[in-house]
N, C-alpha and C positions, 0 to 999 in steps of 0.2 A: 251795854257793855259787847251784846251782839252784832249791833250795827258795828261798832268800832272794829269789832274783829273782821268784818265782811269787808269794810275800808281797806283794813291793811292786806287781806287776801288781794284784793282789787288790785292795789298799788303794787303789789309783787308779782301780780299776772302781769300789770301793765309793764313795767320794768324788762321783765322777761320778753316780753313781745318787742319790745323796742330795742333790746339785746340782740335778740333773733334778726330784726331786720336790719341794724346797723352791721350784723357780721355776715350779711349773706353777699355770696360771690356767684356772679352769672357767668358760666363758662360757655354757654354757647345759646344764640338766639335764631331762631328759623320763622321766618316770615312770608306769607304770600301779600302781594300789594296788588290792588285793581288798578288798571290804567286810569288815565285822566281823561278830563272833557275831550271830546274830538268831532270833528265833523260827522253828519250823520252816515249810517251805514247804507241807508236806501234812499231813494227821490233825490239823488245828487249824480251828476255825472262823473264827479272825480270819485276816486278811492278815499274811503275814511284816512283822516290827518290829526294828529294831535295838534290841539289849538294853542296859541300861547296861554289861556286860561288855564288849560290842562296841564301844559309843562310848569306853570306856576305853582298849581296843586301839587304835582310830584315834589318839585323842588321844596315845597313848604314842609313836606311829609319827609324827607331827606334831612332837612335842618332839624326837625324834631326828633328823629332817631338820634341825630348826632349830641343832642342835647342829653338824651338818655342814655347813651352808650360810651360817648366818646369824650364829650367835654362838657362840663357844667355850665348851664348859662346863667349868669348873675342877673339877668332880667327875665328868668323863667321860673315858673312852679313845677315844672316837669320835673318828677323824681329823678334823679340820676343814679343809674346802675350800670357803673361800668363793667364792661366785657374784661375779662382777665385777661391781662398780655397783648390785647389788640393795639395797633398802631393807630395813634390818635389824630397825628396831623397828614403825615405823607402815606397814602396808599399802599398797603401789601396785599396785592393780589392772591398770595398764597395762602391767606387767612380767611377769604370771604370766597362764597360759591354763590355766583348771581346768574340768575337764568331766566329767560325770556322766551315767549314764542315768536314768530317770525313776523308777527303783524307790525308794521312801523308805529302806529301809535302806541303799541304796547313796547317796542324796543325803545323810542324816544321818551317814553314815560321812565323807563329805567334808567337812562342816561340823565334825565332832568332830576330823578331822585339821588343819584350818586354826586350831583352836583351839590346838592345840597348835604349831603352827609359828609362830602368831602371834598370843600371848596380850594378853590385856587389858592396855593399859598406857595412864598419863595422860601429859600434857604432851607428846605425840607426835602429829604429823599429817602425813600425806602432802599432798605438793603437787598431787599428781592429784587430790585432795578440797579443795583450796581452802587447804591449808597452815594455817599458824598465823592469818593472816589471819581464815579462815572460823569459827575457834573463839573468837574474840576478840571483845568487845563494845566498844561506844564507850566505855564507863565504865573500858576497861583491863582488866575481870575476864576469866577464860578458861573454856569451858564445855567438859568433857570427855564423851566419848560415855558413855553408860550403863553399868552393868554394871562400874565401873573402868575404862573405856577400851575396852570391847569393840570389836573390830575385824570389819569388814564385807568378806568377799571376796567377788566376783563369780564364782558358781559358776555354769556353763550346763548344763543337762540336756536332754539331746537325746532325743526321744520317736522313734519309729520313724517318724513320718510328716515327720521332718526329714532331708534327704539327709546331714547332718552326722553323722548317727547311726552311719553304716557305718563310721566312722574309730573310734569308741568301743566298739561289739559289732556287728561286722560279719555276724554268724551270723544275727541278727534281720532277719526279713521276706526271709532267703535261702531262696526255695523248693526250689531244687535241694538246699541243705544239708537241709532237713527231710525230702524225699523221701531222701535218702542214709541219715537215721537209721532210716527206717521200712525200709529194704532191710537194713539191718544185722542184723536178726533171721533174715534168712535165711542168714548166713554161719555157714558150718560150725563155725569155733573159737567164735562166739558161742553157737551153739546147743550145743556141747559144754562150755562153762563153764555155761551155764544147767541142762543136765541133772545136772552133777556138784555143782552149789551145792543142787540142789533139798532134800537131808536138812537141810542146814545153815538155811536160810530157813524150811523147815517146823517145825523144832525154835523157831527164835525166834519163829514166829510164835503158838505154843500158849504160849512164853514171856511176851512182850510185845506184838508187833504187833497182836494180835487187838484190843487196845483202840482202834485208829486205821484201820486198814487193813482191807479184805476179803482173804480168803485168796487170791485169784486175783492180788491185785495184790503179793504178797510173794513176788518171786524176782529173779534176776538182771537183769532187764528193767529192774527200778525200784532198781537196786542204790544210785543215788545219793541219790534220795528218802527210801528206807527208813534209809541211813546218816546222812541230815541228821536225821532225827526221833529215831534212837536216840542220837545224839551229843548232841542236846539235852538229851533226857530222863535219859541218863546223868549229865550236869553239873549238871542244876535240879531233879531229881525224886528224892529219898531213896529212895521205893520201886524206881522204874526202875533205879537207881544198884546197889541189891542184887539185882534181878533178872538182870542180865546182866554178865558177865566183862568185865574190860578184854581179854581175848584175844578174846573173842567181839567187841568194839566194833572191834577191830585188823583182825578178818578181814570186817568190814563195811566199813571204811574199804579194805583192799586190794581188794574187789570193786568197791567205788565209784571207785577210780582206774582200775580196768580198763575199767569201764564207759565213764567220761568220756574215757578215753585212746582208746579205739575210737570214740568219737563227735566228737573233736576233734582228733585227732593221728594218725588211719588215713592216711597219704599215697598208699596205694594205691588209696583210694576216689576215683570221678572221678563227676562230674555231666553237662553237657554236652558236655565235650570230655575225652576221654582224658589222664589227668595232670594237670588243674586241681586237683588236692587240695581237694576242696569242702569235706571234713570241717574243714578248716583254716583255711577263710575267714577267720576273725576274727583269725587270727593275720596273715593276710596282708595285712589292711586296716591293722591296726596297725604292721607294718612300715613300710608307705607312710607313716602318720600321723608315724612318728618322725622318718623321713628329712625331710618337708615341715617340720616344726616347728624342726628343726635349719638349714634352709635359710632358714626365714623370719629366725631369730636373724643368720645371716651375711648377709642382704640388708639388715637394718637394723645393721649393724656391732656388734651385741651388745646394743643399746638396748631391744629386744623379744624375748617367750620368753624370758626368763632362766631361769623354773623354769615347767613345764607338768607338770601333773597330771592324769590320767585315772583316775577311780574306776569299776570296772568289775567284770564276774564272772568265774567260772574260765575260760571258753571261750579269751579272747585267751592267759591265762597257757599253759594246755595245748597250742593250737595252736602258738604261737611255741616253746615248748621244743622241739616236734618239727620245726619247720622250721629252727629255728637251731643246734641240738644244742649247748646249753652246758654241754658238760661230757661226760665218758665215758660209753659206755652202761651201764645199769643203776644210775646214781647217784640220789641222793634226788629228783631232777626227776621221777623216777617215780610221787612220792607226790602226794596231794592238797596243795595250799598252805594253810599255816595261815590263819588270820583276819588280815587287814592286810598280808599279803605284799606285797611291793614288786619290782619289776624296774626298775631303773634305767640310763639310759643318760647318759653324762656327754661334753660335747663341750669338750675343752679342748686348750690349747697350752703347750708347753715352749719357755723361753727366759727373755729378759729380761723383768723385770717392769715395763711401763708401760702407759699408758692408750690405745696404739693397737690396734685390732683386727688380727690377724694374718690374712695370707693362707690360702686355702683349703687352699693346700699345706702349712701348717703346722699344722692341726687334725687333733686325732687323737679318737677315740672309745672309750671302756670300756665294758663291761655289768658291772653289779653286782646283786645279789640278796640280799634280806634276806627269809627264809622267817619270818613272824611277827612278834611284837612284844615278845616278853619278853626279860627281860634275859640270856637265853641265846642269842638270836636275833642272829647275826653278819652285818654285812654283807661279802660277799665277792665277789671281783672273777673272773669267769670268761670263757675264751675262747669264741669264736662261729664258727660254721660249719666245725666239726670240726679247728678250730687246736689246738694244745698250748698247754700255760700260759703258753710263753714268748711267745707271740703274743696276749695277752688284750688288748692295747691296739694298735688297727690306725688304719691313717692314715683320716682321714674320707672321703676320695676312694675308697678301698677298701670302706670300709664301705658307703657307698652303692652301689657296683657289686654287693655281695653282698646287699643288704637288696633292691634292684630285681630281684634273680633271684628272690625269692621273695614279693614284692608285688604286690597289686593297686592300680595307681597312679589310677586314675580313678574316677569315679563311673560313666560310661559302661561300663566294663569291668566293673564290679561287677555292674551291672543285668541285662548281658549274661551273664554267667558264672552268675548266680542265677536267670535267668530270674524275676525278682523282678516281683511285680503292685502293687508300691508306687507310689502316684501321681507320685511325681518321678520315676520310672522311665517311667511310662506316657508322662510329658509329653517325656521323652528320645525315646521311640520315634516319638513322634508329629512328632518335628523329627528324623525319620531322618537319617542320614550323618553327625552332626555330634556331638561329645563334648564332655565336661566337662575340666576342668584337673585337675591333681594334686589330692591331698587338701588340703582346706582347713587352714590352720594360720593361727590368730589372730596380731595383732600390731598394734600403736598407729600405725603410721605408712605401711604399704605401702597401695598402691590398685592392683596388679596381682597376678594369678595368675601362677604361673610357666609354664602353657601358656596361652594365649588360650583362653577358653570359648565354646563355640559358641553356646550356650543360658544366657542369663541366668536367676537364681535366680526373678526375677518371671515370667518368661514360663513358665517349668517350672512355677510355683506357678499360674498361670492355666491352662495347658493341662490341668493335673491337674484343677484345679476343673472345668474344661468336661466334663471326661469324667465327674466325679461328677455334674454335674448331667443330662447326657444321660442317664446309667442312670436316676437318680431320674426322669428325663421319662417315660422307659418305662414306669415303676411307674404315675406318675400317669396316663397315658394308660390304661392296662389298667384302672386304677380308675373313670376316667371312662366307658369302654365297656362294662366288665362290673358295675359297681356303680352306677351312676347317679351318680358324684361329678360337682359342677359347681364352677366358679369364677364369682365377679363380679367387674367392672374396679373396680380401686382409685382412688383419687382421685390427682391429679398428685402431690401431697406424699408419699403413701405409694411411689409410683414411684420418687421421686427418690432412688435410692441407688446407690452404687458398689462395686465390689470394692474390698477392702483388699490393698493389695500387700505384698511382704516388707519388709525394714526400710531400704531405701532408701539415703539418703546416709551414713549412718554405718558401712555394712556394710564391712568389713574385705575387702580384696582377696583373702584366700586364705579367707575364711568365706563359706559359702553365706547366712547369715541369720543375723547376731550383731551386736547393738548395744553398743558400747563407749562409754566417754566420752573425748572428745578430750582427747589428752595426749601431752601429748607422747611297726739290723738287723733289721729287724722280722719277715723272713721266715724266720728261724732257727726249727728245729724239734726240738725236744728233749723228755726225757720219756719215758714208757712206753706209756700207753694209745694215744695218737695212732701210734706206730709199730705199734701193731698193728690199725691200721683207722681211727683216729679222726681221723687228719690229711687225709681226704680233703675235696678241695675249696679250702680255703685262701681266702683274703681276696685281693681283687681280681680274681680269674681268673673263672672258670665254676664259681663257688660255688654249692652250692644244697644242699636237704635232702639228709638221708641216705637210702639206698636204702630205696623206700617199701615196708613190710611193715605187716602188722596188728599192733597192740600186744596186741591178746589172742591173735593166734596165736603171737607169739613169746614171750608170759609164760607162757601158761597149757598145760603139760604135764600138770600133777598134777590132784588133784581140787581143791585150793585155790590161791589164789596165795599167792605168798611172801608171809612175814610182814615186814611193815616195821620196817627196824632203829631203831624208838625206843620209848621207854617211855610209857605213858598214864598222865596223870594227871589228876584234876579241873579242873586249870587250863589245860589243852590242850582246844581245842574245833575239832571237824570243821569246815572250811569248807564253804559250800552254794553252791548255785545254783537257779534257777527250774526248775521241771518241764517244761513242754512248750511252752508259747507263745513267750514273748518269747525266753529264755533257752534253750530246748530242756533242755538239760541240761549236765554240765560235769565238770571234773576237776583233777586231780593237781598236784603240785609237791612242794616241801620241800627245804631247806638241803642242796645236794650236798656231796660227800665233803671233800676237802682241797686244793681251792686257796687262795691267798693272801688272806688276810682284810684288810679295809681297814677 
């Protein structure tokens, strides 16, 4: 009888869970996407470029997202979770926020992804672009877009001169981050790995690296650059494919992951302030951006920021994995993410399906990760902040509290923490005592920041320009004094010029400089790993990153790093990141062990 009662209870719970799942409504999705396979960063005379394989990887990922959010696929086992109110066929750029850095292979990855998300279609036109009326001539004939109805996404690429760039790649332009990378070579654990790996790298230098690198560069300090080059050669060059074994390539990948985890996931490293986790700065700005985008969706009752996409490098992946601990220690998050990997945050509600936007107290957030783009790359839901699998979904209010514990929330905070010499930071410093708002998030109808900005983008730009002019003026003065350089007086017409400002009237409230078209029982803890220490923190409380340790020190006790538990084939490509300037260097990821698949 007791057994029968238990079966009844389980049946009721199963029915309740099914009903909850069927009544879910996804209001907004924010995703960080890694670029696709590209030509090597170093050892090549040409700048890195997205390869056809890389474009295909991102097109495939875009098609996957289409099957999840826009149009259920009859031949797919992907769970369909439609975004409420989003245009499913004709792209409406007012509903989307798409960002990229200025690297060509990243921007091209974004284009390839969007081709898969919104493939060409005829007889379908977005109202934000004029709708059917704009496509119809006076004689009644309809003109489709070229290439069979190609769709044109509005992708904004942010350079390091743009204040918005810190939310896409917070490590770029961060002086203290770069200084910390230099200091990493004096770390005893790093030096130990360097010494223990010398014979391995020396052997590979004689085998293949001598073709592209000086011997002084072939060592652990350049682990990621070397793996990037070797991975590309292994998959594209028949001679190189036969020169190096898959075991050696996996070893290079393991060293590269160690290198990048130390550079971007070492939470014990500090910059100006003790405990500021400077190496994870890109993950900290990313956390702020996610929260800001969801807040923008809430502020606009779901009409804006339905789908937010950020195409970027490895650093935010590596840093956020360390800060938010999505899964048990030692999981596959310690590996390099595959090209096209995607970190996804979904804002959803559970309850009666209707057109009204829920209250903030009824909104939930879940984190999902898809490592790669191949048919075996699964979309898996993971808990954050040290919670167990039963707490993978958390209330939005708890999510915000936990994210704010690890985030860098304002431009002023970033400038101060990084001690950055970027022009926009110099402008803020000149306007001392005032700070900027929360990180910008786009939307089509908002005109206010979440917090009042004390320095407008135009003022910051003019101040920065003035600083530049002053520096140039000193140089010209020196030329006049020492080199006999002289000016002549120009006529009035030549002198009648003005400074150009930022974008002005069409600037979004939460954007610093963007032009858009006008238009409209959750705390239960079960499982095993969290009871062994994985459950520290929790949501809604003083949740923070795990205890700060050096990834290299924690992993490297032997001569070689632990081998990644995955087989290598010509169809798997090592992901990459830039060497020293913009992206410094990067790392890690891979589909973790066994939480639930979505």
